[in-house]
N, C-alpha and C positions, 0 to 999 in steps of 0.2 A: 097732437098725436105723434107727429114726427119727432118732436123733442123728447117725448116719453120713450119712443123706440130707441132713440139715440142714446139716452141715459141708460136704458136697460142694456143696450149692447156694450156700452163702456163698462158698466158694472160686471157684466158677464165675462168680458175679456179679462178684467182685473182678477176676478175669482179664478178664471182658468189658469192665468199665469201663476197665481199663488199655489194652485193644486199641482201644477207642473213642477214648480220649485220644490214643494214639499215632497213630491214623489222622487225627485232627483236626490234630495238629501237622504231620503230613506234608502234609495238604491245605493247611493254613495256610501252610506253607513254599512250596508251589507257587504259591499265590495271591500271597504276598508277592513272590516272584520276578517274577511276571507284572506286578504293580503297579509294581515298580521298573523293569522293562523299559519299560513304557508311559511312566513318568516320564522315563526317559532319552531316549526318543524325543521326548517333549514338549519337553525341554530342547534337543534337537538342532534341532527345528523352530523353537523360540523364539530360537535364537541368531542367525538372520538378522535378526529384528526388533531384537534387541539391537545387532547390528552397524550397522543403519540408524540407530539412535538415537545410537550413538557417532559415526557419520559426520556427522550433522547437529549434534552437540554443539559443534564449533568455531564454527559460524555463530551459534548462540545465545549462546555465550560472547563472541564478537566484538561482537554487538549490545549485550549487557549492558555490556561494557567501553566501547563507544562512548557509550552514554547516560550512564554514570557519569562518564566524562571530560567529556562535554558539560555536565553539570550543574555540575561543579566549575569549568569554564571560565566558565560563565554567572555563577556566584557572584562570581568574581574581577572580571569585567567590571562587574557590578552594583555592587560595592563601590567600584570606581574611579569610576563615574558618580555614585554617592552623594557621594563626596568632592568631585567637581567641582561638584555642586549646592550643597554646603555653602559652597564658596569663592565661588560666584556670589551666594549669599545674603549672605555676609559683605561682598562687594564693593559690594553695593547700599546698605549703611549709609552715611549721609551724613557721619558723624563720623569716618570713617577718615582717617588722615593719609597723606601721600604715601609714607612709609616702609612703612606697612601695606599700602597699595595695591600697591606694588612687590613686596612679599613675596607677596601674593596672585597677582599676575601670574606670578611665577617658579614658584610652586607649581602654578598651573593649567597652565602650559606643560609642567611635568614630568609632571603627571597625564595631560594630553592625549597626550603622547608614550607614556606607559605604557599608556594605553587603546588607542592605535593598535597598539602591540606585542602586547598581549593579543589583540586582534581578529585580527591577522595570524597569530599563533601558533594561535589557535583554528581559523582557516580551514585552515591547513596541516595541523594534526593531524587535523582532521575529514576533510579530503580523503584523507589516508593511510588512516584507519580505514574510510571509506566505500569506498575502492578495494579494500581487503582484503575487505570484506563482499560487494562485487559479484563479486570473484574467487571467493569461496567459493560464492556463489549459482550462478555459472556452472558451477563444478566439480560441485556437487550436481545441477544441471540436466542437465549432460552425462552424468553417471552414470545418472540416471533415464531419459534417452532411450535410452541403451544397454541398460538393463534391459528397456525396452519392446520394443526391436528384437529382443533375444534371445528374449523371450517369443513374439513373433509369427513368428519364424523357426523356432522349434522345432516339430516335428511334434506335440508335446503342448500347444502353446500356442495353436493356432488357435481352439479353443473359448473361450479366455480373451481373445481379441483385443479384443472390445468392452469388456470390463471393464478391460483394461489401458489402452485408449485413454481411457476415462472417468477412470481414476486420473490419467493424465497431464493431462487437460483441467482437472481441479480445480486443479492446481498451476500449469500453464502453458497457459492457454487459447490463446495465440497459436501455440504449438507444435502443439497439437491440431488447429488449423485447417489447418496444413500437412500433418499426418499423416493426416488424414481421407481415405477412399477417393476417388480422383478428383482430389485436390489435389496429391498428391505420390506418386511411385513408392515402393513398398516397397524397403527396402535389398536389394541383390543379393548381399551377402556378409555374413559374420558381423561383428558390430560390434566385435570385439576389435581390429581393425586401426585404426591411427591415421588421421585424416582427411588428405587430400592437401595441403590448403593452409590455408584459414581454419578457425577453430574451428567446431564445430557450432552454437554459439549465434549466431555471426555469419552462418552460412549460413541459419539459420532466419529471421533478421531482415533479410536482405539487401534484400528488396523493400520494407521498411517504414521505411527510414532515409533522411532527407535528408542526402546526403553533405556538402553545403556547411556546414550548421549543426549537424549531429550530433543532430538531433531524432529521437526514437524514437516510433513509433506502434504501437498494438496493435489487432487486428481486433475489432470489435464486431459481433456477429451480430444479425439481425433478431429481434424478439420483441414480446411484449405485457406491459405493466406498468401499475400504478396510479400515476398521476401526481398530485402534490399530497399533502395529509396528511389523515388521518382526523380526525373532529370531536373525538376525545378525545386527540389528540397534544399534550402540553404544549408551550407556546411558539408554537403555530401562529398565523398571521395569517389574516384573513378573505378573503384573495385566493388561498388555497391549496386551493380546492374540488377534492376528489378525483374523478378521472375516469379511465376506461380509455383507454389509448393503445396503438396498434400501429405499430411501425416496420417497414416492409416491405423496407427496403434495408440491407444491411450497410455499414459505414463504418469508417474507421480514426480513432482518437483519439490525440492526443499523450499519452504517458504522464506528462508533467510540464507544468507551466506554462512558457510561453516565458520563457527566462532573459535576464538582462541581457547576457550574452555573445552569445547568439544574436541578440538585437535589434541589438547594436552591429555585429556582422559584416554584417548586412543593411542597416542604416540609417546606419551610421557615426556614431552618436550614442548617448547614454545619458541619457534624461530622468529616471531613477529618483531618488527622494529618498534611498534607502538604498544609495548607491553604495559606501560603505565596507564593506558586508556581503559583497561579493564578486560576481563575475560569474555564479556558479552560483545566485544568488538570483533570484527571479522578477522580470521587468520590471514596473514599476508607474508610476503617474503618466502613463498613456497613455489617451487617449480612444478611443471606438468608432471615430472617424474615423482616428485614428492606426493602429489595428489593421488597418483596411481598406487603408491605404497599405502597411503591412508585408506584407500578404497579396498585394497587387498586385505588389510588387517580387519576392516569392518566386515567384509564378506566372510572372512574366516571365523570371526567371532560369532556370526549368526549361521555359519555353515550354509551359506547361500552364494549366489552370484548375481544378485539383483541390483546392487548399488554400482553406479558408474557416473562419469561426467555426461552432461547433456551434449547431444550433437549441436552444431551451430544452428541448424533449422529449428530444433526443439527449443533452444534457448530464445531465439528471436520470436518464435510463435508464442511462447509463454510470456515473454516480456511485453509484447504488443497487446495481449489479452483482448483481441478483437479490434484494436485500434489501427488506424492507417496513417496516423500523424507521426511527427518526429519523436515525440514522447508518448507514453501510453495515455497521458492526460491532455495532450494538446500540441500545438505547433511550435516552431522556432522561426525567427526571422534573423536577418543579418545584423539587426540592431541589438538583439539580445543573446549573442554568442557568449558574452562574458557573464551576464546576469539575466537569468530567465525566470520569469514568475512561475511558469508551469513546473519547471524543474525544481524550484525551491520547495515545492510541496511534497515531492516524492524522492528527492535524492540529495546526497552530499557531494558537492563539487567545488571547484576553485573559489567560487563567489561566497560560499557559506560554510566551508569545512574548517576554516582556521588552519589549513594545511595539515590535517590529521584525520585519521579514521574516527568513526563514531559507532556507538553500540547499535546493533542491528534492530530493525523494526521500529525505529523512532519516527520515521517519516511515514506518509500515507502509503498503503499498499496499492497495487494495481487492481483492476476489476476481478482478477482471479485469485486475489489474496496473497500475492507475492511481494515481498519487501525488497527495497534497495536494488532493483534491477537496473536502475540508472544511478551511477555514481557509487560512492563509498570505496569499493575496490573493483578493479577489472576481474572478470571471471573466466577461468580456463574452460574451453570446450574440447570435445574429443577430436574434432576434425583437424586434418592437416589443412594448411592454408592453400587456396588456389582461386583463380578467377571463377566467377559464377558463370554458368552456361545461360544461354538465352531461352532454352526450351523449358517446358513444364516438367517438374520433377516430382517423384513420389518417394518419400522416406529417404532423402539424400543423406549421405554420411561423409561427404567431402571427397577430395582426391584420394586415390589409392596409394599414391607415393608423394614424397615431399618431406623436407626436414622440419619446417616450422609449423607450430600449432596455433590455432585461433584463440583469442580471448575477446570478450565483449563487455559492453556496459559502461565503460569509462570509470573514473575514480575521483577521489577527493582532490587530486592534483589537476584534473583536466577542466577545460571550459565546457560550456553547454553543448557545443557542436559535437564534441567527442563522446558525449553521453547519450547520443541519439540511439534509438532502437536498432537502426540499420548499421551503425558504425562498427567497424571491425579492426582488430589489430592482430599481430602475430609475432612469435619469436621461437627460438629453439627450445626443446623440452627441458633443458637444464636451466633456463633463464629464471631468475627470481627477482622480485622487487617489492618494496614497501607499499606499492599501489596495486599489487596483484594477488588475488585469492581465488576462491571457487565456491560453488554450491553443487549439491548432489542431485542425481535423478535416481528414482527407484522404478525398476521395471514392473509394470502392472501385469499380474498373472491372469 
């Protein structure tokens, strides 16, 4: 009897284990299916992000292609210049015969012609690539604006309106200013329909472009920032005393330095040293007084008084674009004064310029859409030069007296330390140099 009970107990236990295992498998199956379903949903939601990445990929690819081509072109030009320099050195030797001198002359003529061809080709190809980059940027911008409009027009998107506007503001601050409540009416229809005439990008900027010269300006909103540099910033000078500044008035700043082409159209001349670099390169070799004459003509042309040079505070505030570092995109160390990775992305300076200016807006802009604030050419400011005060300032305009005027930003000739946001230099109003230009500010009414 005991044996029978024992056998029955063993059989029952085995059957119980089998049932438990079967139940676990069944439960596990349900759990696996649920996890797979969640995973599928996650992939479905993730597909939008993937699509966005694919949409922006052509722009990244085009930028990479542009810089790769640019580097190759610069190498060819540098080699050609090196060959010309060798010929110049050979020509300087007093023992050269007339036959040798004639050969040198012919070789130099050939190389000069080749150099001119290379530069012209570089300019043409760069213009094509940059045009394509701008087209892609406009296309992406147009799509982003439509996404924003679709969100706020949806009954489910009203709660996300502020977040959507913030997302747009990060990428396109000038568009956000137009879309903010009170600045522009919300769209009355779904954004799927095509615009009636001009592209949306042109509509957004229509009030911020000088039609005659093609200058583009971006809105800079009021704010408070720390002007100057901290005591531990590498490369700082003793005239960069850090102090708090508040700008109470919005203004528009030109997105690029004034170009040779823009200057020529207004002044019917071109004083630049680097004329061969192309009309899209910044104007240089202009004095503070020359800039004032340019501004006077521009204001007269439009019967206004809204164009001027930026104050030093306005310039640094716009250059920093909310940053607190040496450059708008990062720091500097003592080891990277000569060659700085951050500066390479946003500016032309001694380590990458080839000792010449470059067409504007080829490097990355800062977060407020301003190009070449670091390097390419120094930029005149309106202020007279003087020591910074230690106290808090509101809308400073510099000293009321003094001979020298301030210029900021560094140039193609300078090392990284001199291209920092806080760095400043000065000279008399009549001073002009191949490394000194300017950009305009437009008063916001």
